[in-house]
N, C-alpha and C positions, 0 to 999 in steps of 0.2 A: 854312431848309425841312422840318417834318417832317409828316408823315400819318400818322395811326393808323389799321392796317386789323387785322383780328381776330387773328391772327397774329403781330402785333408792329407795327413802325414802320418806317416808308422815311423815310430823312435824306437830306438833299443838302449837303456843305460844298466849298466852291471849284468848284459845278461836278460834283463827284464824288457819285454819288447811294450809299447805303450799306443796310443791312437791322437793323435792331435786334429781334431775335427776341423775342419776347413769352415764351417759355420762358426767358430769362434776366431776366426781372424778378420781383421777390417779389410786387408789386399793380401795377396797372396805373396807369402816371402819369397825373396830372391836367393839362390845358392848362397852360401857365406855370412848371410844376416843373422845377427844374435838375435832370439826370442827372449825375453823373459816370461815363463809360464807358471802355473798353480795348478796342481794335481785336482782333478774331479772326481774320480772316483779311483779306487783300488780293487783289483781282485786274487785276493793271496793265491787261492784255490789255482786259478788259471795261469798265474804270474803274467799281470798285466794291468796297466793303468791306461785312466784318459786325462789327456792336459788340454788346459785352456789357457786361453792368455792373460797373464796378470794385469 
């Protein structure tokens, strides 16, 4: 699941929520585009992560 918001995108992978901040993107992705991402940070206690473009 991906939900675009003004400051980036929320991503859910296997029940874990993540945020891909818009500041990491050179342009706003279009629906259906694939992006290669890297994990910037993981919070195992809150079960969430932050992504950036690879």
